[in-house]
N, C-alpha and C positions, 0 to 999 in steps of 0.2 A: 544415146545417153544412158539407156538402161544397161547396155553392155559395159560401159565404163564403170558404172556403179557396181556391177556385179564383180568385175575384176578387182576393184578396190576392196570389196568385201571378202573375196576369196583368197586373194594373194597376200601373203604376209610380207609386204615390202619394208625393208629397213629404212626407206627414205620418205615414206608417206604415212600420214595419220590413218589409222584403221577405223572402219565403221563398226564399232563395238557397242555403242549405246542403243539399247532397245527402246521400244515405245514405253515400257514400264519405267525405265530409267529416266527417259526424257520428260514424261509427265510429272514425275515426282521432283525432278531437278527444277523444272519450270515452277512448280508450286513452292519449292524451297527458295528459289530466287525471288518469288513474290512475298515471302515471309522472311524478312531480313532482321538484322540487329536493330535497325531504325524503329521497327514496330515494337519489339520486345523491350528495348532500353530507351529509345528516343521518344516514344509516345508519352512517357511521363512528363518530359519537358514540354512537348507539344501541347498536352492537355493544360499544363500550367500557363502556357502562353495564350492559347486560343479557347480553352474551355470546351464545351460540347460541340462548338463549330468545327472541331477536328473531324467530325463525321462527314461534314459537307466538304471539307478539304480533301479527304481521302476519296470521296466520290468523284470530285472534279478531276483530281490527278488520275484516278483509275480510268475514267472515260478517255482522257488524252492518251494514256498509255495503251489502251486497247487499239486506238487508231495507229499509234506509232508501231506497235507490234504487228498489226495487220500489214502495214507498209513494209516492214522488215521481212515478214513472211513471204509476201509476193515477190520481193526482190530476190531473196535466197532461192526461191523455187523457179524464178525466171531463168536462172543459170546455175546449174548444180556444180559448176566448176568454182563458184564462189565458196571459199573455205571459211571466210569470216568477213567482218566489216572492212578489213584492210583491202581485200580484193575488190570489194564492192566500190569503196570510195576511190581507189586507184583507177578503176575502169571507168566509172561514171563521172568523176570530178577531175581527177588528175593525181599524179604521184605525190604531190605535196599534201593533198588531203589524206591519202593513204598513210603517209608518214605521220601526219598529225594525229589521226584517229587511232592508229596503232599504239604509238608511244603514250598518248594521253589516256587511252584505256588501260594501258599497263600501269601508269602512275596512279590513275584513279583507284585501281584495285589494290595497289600497294598502300594507298591512304586508307582504304577500307580495312585492310589488314591491321594497320596501326590503330584505327578507331576500335576495331574488334579487340585488340590487346587491352585497350583502356576499359572496354566493357567487361572483359574477362576478370580483370582485377576488381572491378566494381562488384561483380557478382560473387566472387570468392570472399570478399569482405563481409558478405551476408552472414557467414558462419563465425565471424570473429567479433569479440566484444568491441565497443566503440574505441576503447583506449589501446587496442592491440591490432590496429590496421597494419597492412604490409609496409615494410620499409621500402624506399626506392630500390635498394639492391634486391630485395625479395620480389618486388614487382618485375624488375628486369629479368630475374632468373625464371619466373613463371612464364613471362612472355617468350623467352628463348625456348623453353620447353614446349610450349604450344606450337611455335613455328616449326621446330624440328619434328614434332609429331605429324603435322600436316605435310611436311616435306616427305616424310617416310611413306605416307599413304599415297601421295601423288607419284612417287618414283616407281610404284608397282605398275599395274596395267590400267588402262582407261576403263576397262570393264569393272575392275575392283573399285575405282573411283566412283563409277556410276552406282555400284552396289551400296557403297558406304553412304553416298549422298541420298540414295533411295531411303535408307533407314533413318538418316538424320531428318529428312523431310517428313517421313511417316510419323516420327516422334513429335515433330512440331504440329502436324495436323491433328493427331490424337489429343495432344495437350490443349490445343485451342478449342477443339470440339468438346472436350471434357469441361473446360472453363465455361463454355457457353451453356452446357447442360447443367452444371453445378450452380452457376450464377442464376440461370433461369429458375431453377428449383428454389433457390434462396428468395428470389423476388416473389414467386407465386405462393410461397409459404410465409411471406411477411417476416423474413428473418431479421432479428435485432442483433446488431453487433455488440461487443462488450461495452462500447462507449455510448450505446443507446441509439445509434443510427438505424433507421428502418430501411431495408432493401425495397426499392420501389422504382418502377420505370420513370416516375415523376422526378426522381433525383436528377435526371438528365437535364431538365429544363427549369426546375424550381429554384435554382441558385443563381439567379441573374439572367435567366433565359438562355437561348442558344448562342448568343453573342455577348457574353458577360464582359469581355475585354474590348468590345467595340471593333471597329474596322481594323485598327492597328494590330490588335491581338490576333484577329483572323488572318491578316496578311503575314504576321510574324510566324504563324504556325506552319507555313509552307516549306520552310527550309528543312527542318528535321523530318517533316512528312515526306519530302522528296527523297531524302536519304533512305527512307524505308523502302523505296522502290528501286534503289540501285541493285542490279542483279536480275531484274525482270527481263533484260535484253540478253541474258546469258545464252539463250538459244542461238543467238547470232554467232557465238564462238564455237558452237558444237556442231555446226552444219556438216563439217568434214568427218565427224565421228558418229553420225546418226544413221541408223539403219532405216531404209525406206523413208527418206525425208518427205516425199510428196504426200505420204499418208500420215506420218507422225507429227511433223511440224504444225500443220493446220489444227490438229487436235489440241496441241499444247497451247497455241495462240488463242484459239476460240474459248478456252476455259478461263481466260484471264478475268473477265467481268465477274464471273461467279466467285472466283477466289477473292477478289477485292471486296465484294459485298460480304462474304462469309468471314474471311479471316481478318479484315480490317474493321469494316463498319459494324458488323454484328457483334464481334468480340469486344470492341471498345464501348459499344452501346451497353452491353451487359456489365462491363467493368464499372462504368459510370452510374449504372442503376444500383449496383450493390454498394459501391463507395462513391459518394458525391464527389464530383470532379475537383472541388476546392479542398478536399482532404487527401487527394492523391499526391504524394511527394514527387517533386520534379526530378530528383536524383535517384529514383528507384524505378524498377520495372513495375508498371501498374498491374501486370498479371500476377506478380508476387504479392504486391500490396493488397490486392483484393482478398486473398486468403489470410494475410496477416491482420487486416482490418476486421475480418470476420472472426478472428480468433482461431482459425484452423491452421495451427503451426505446421503440422506434418505435411499438409497439402502445399503450403507455401514452400517448404523445403524441396518437395518434388518438383514444383513449378520452377524453382530457381535452378534445379539441375537441368530441366528442359530448356530453359532460357540459355544456360551455359552451353548446352549442346548445339543450340541454334547459332550461337556466335562461332563455335568451332566449324559448323557447317558453312557459315558465311566465309570464313577464312579459307576453308578447304576449296570452295568454289572460286574464290578470288585467285588463289595460287594456280589452280587449274587454268583459268581463263588467261592470266597474264603469260603463262608459259606458251599457250597457243598463239597469243598475239606476237610474242617474240619470235616464235617459229615462223609465222607468216611474214613478219618484217624481214627476218634473215633470208628467207627464200626469195624475197624480192630485192635483196641487196641493201635494205634499209636498216639493218642491224648487223653486228659481227657474224660472219659466216659460221662460226662455231655453234651458234644458237640454232642453226638450221639442221643440225644432226640429231637423229633420234637414237635412243638406246635400243638394246636388243628386244626390249618389251614394247617398242614403238611409242615411247613417250619422250617429249623434249626435255631430257634430264638437265642439260646445261641451262636451259631457260628456267627450269624450276629452281635450281641453285641460285641463279642470278636474281630472281624475284624474291626468294626467301632471304637472301643477304640484305636486300634493301628493307624488307619488313622487319628483320632483326635489328637493323639500325634504328628503326622506329621504337624499339624497346628503350633506347636511350632517352626518348621523349619522357619516359616515366621519371627520369632524374630532374629534368627541367620543368616539367608540368606535373607535379605529383597529384594535383587535383584531377581525378580521372574524368569527371564530367567536363571540365574545361578542355582537357586533352581530346576527349571524344568530340566536342563541339568544333574545335579548331580543325581537326583532321576531317571530320564529316563535312564541314563547310567547304573546304578546298576540294574535296571529293565531288560534292554536288555541282560545283562550278564546272569542273572538268566533264562530268557526265552530261550536264545540260548542253555543252558544246557538242558532245558526241551524239546525243539524241537529235540535236538540231541537224548535224551532218547526215544522219540517217534519213531525215525527211528531205534534205536537199538531194540526196542520192535518188530518192523516189521520184522527185520532181524531174530530175535529169533523165531518169529511166523512162518516164512517161513521154518526154519530148523526143528522146533518141530512139526508142524501140516501141512505138505504138502497137506494132504487130505482136510483140511478146505479151503486152498487156491484154490484147484482144483474145489471145489463146489461153491466157491464165485461167485456171480453175479456182484460184484463191485470190480474187481481186480485193483490194482495199476499199471498204465502203467510203463513199465521199471523194475518193481519188485525190486529185491535185488540190481541190478546194480545202479538204480537211487537212491536207499536208500544211497548207499555209496557216490554218487555224492552230494546229499544234505548234508550228514555229512561233506564232504570235504569243501563244501561252508560255513557251520556253523563254522568250524575251521578257515577258511579264515577270516570270520567276526570278530572272537576273536582277530586275529592278527592285523586287521585294528584298533580295539579299542585301541591298544597299541601305535598307531601313534600320537594320539591327547592328549595334556596334561590333559584336563578336563576328558576325558574318561579313560586315563591311571590311574588316581587317583582311579576311581571306580574299575578298573581291579585289582589294587594292594590290595585294602581292601576286595575284594570279597571272598578270601580264608577264611576269618574269619567266614563266614557263614558255610562253609564246616566243620570247626573245631567245631562250635556250634552244628551242626547236628550230627557229629560223637560222640561227648560227650553225647548228650541227647539220642541218639539211644542206646548207650551201657549202660548208667546209668539208663535210664527210661524204654525204650521199651523192651530190651532183658530180664531184670528181670521180667517184667510184664508178658511176654509171657511164660516164664518158670514157673511162679507161676500158670498161667492158664492151664499149661500142654499142650500147643500147641507146634507143631514142627516148628522150623525155617526153 
């Protein structure tokens, strides 16, 4: 196996993805994946729905995702020929599962891109007077420009993508750490905001307790909170382009609990200590609102720029992952063969164009849903439903792997804690989140229309994929 990996590393094949992402890239991309648009933009709405119980929500989701990522890590390292989820699902469940997970992951990240476009417009409006918001045409033009910029970055080399994501992630980390330090300083110095509010840790629980909106508010907070975690599984799309995966993947996975506590729980605890949760606007980033509420306008401007770069990072990662999914699908005959060709720089250029075309089509959403928060919620809700099904299939893959290859598990140096039992616990949690989505009117709409995607995939699988495989003489 080592020999194969070395060949992949050393030989610049025009037909295979190259292992160009170093440990430095992988670690920061993993952190960037864990700090998404949902945290910077969506947490304002989540706080308005759930109040301080958002901290408990993030801890619960964080624990579940640690086990999910440990399962994914063990699976990827059990067979280094797995390039992504598609290979894994195809091998352990069947070609239909590979087809579903590949195309659903592609659509999920297209929806993330559309949600990110809505977030970008929302952040840019920060610099405009209330009566001078962008027109629908202006919104569409900005969206198109953002997509073209991300396309240009991804068309270069995977190493450059890794480098850019490294710096995007570093900016996010520095910004959140700065917020924690500044917010903590304000609390310990009993800072009074211009409206007379005193910064204090007691602000977290003194305005109705930890569950001011009751059980219904606590449950409603899960939808946007889940969207914040979209991207944490990005490591599963980078297995084919990671140097020394046996060493670097475990490092990235094991750091997840620390990231969740630091970047989600501690940062939002500080935000709600400086600004009481009931004063944080639902349609604004609470990270920007903290400085605005404190009367530090210049810091708010800087934080808004950071939040804007975070959204661009999210879109950049999404375009990267969708192109790799399309490459994997095409290599297996589950997508047009043109998408299986790499450019001279060893990137799936046609897949990049294909994905960006659909994200650009999402710019049209700005015409029909000019309310950016409404557009963001609709796109993010559909996205979460798709990702819940993908995360669930990863756990099913793990259960199948444990039954089919116990000898590989016995040899594994990166075993998932709790094994099969915790796999079922994570699956039950994911089913629980689907039930929660039916409780809110806006997320219920997304849940109702989501079966249309299943119908589309079932038809295309039978009409396009099965005949192609039979023609090629392959066995299903």
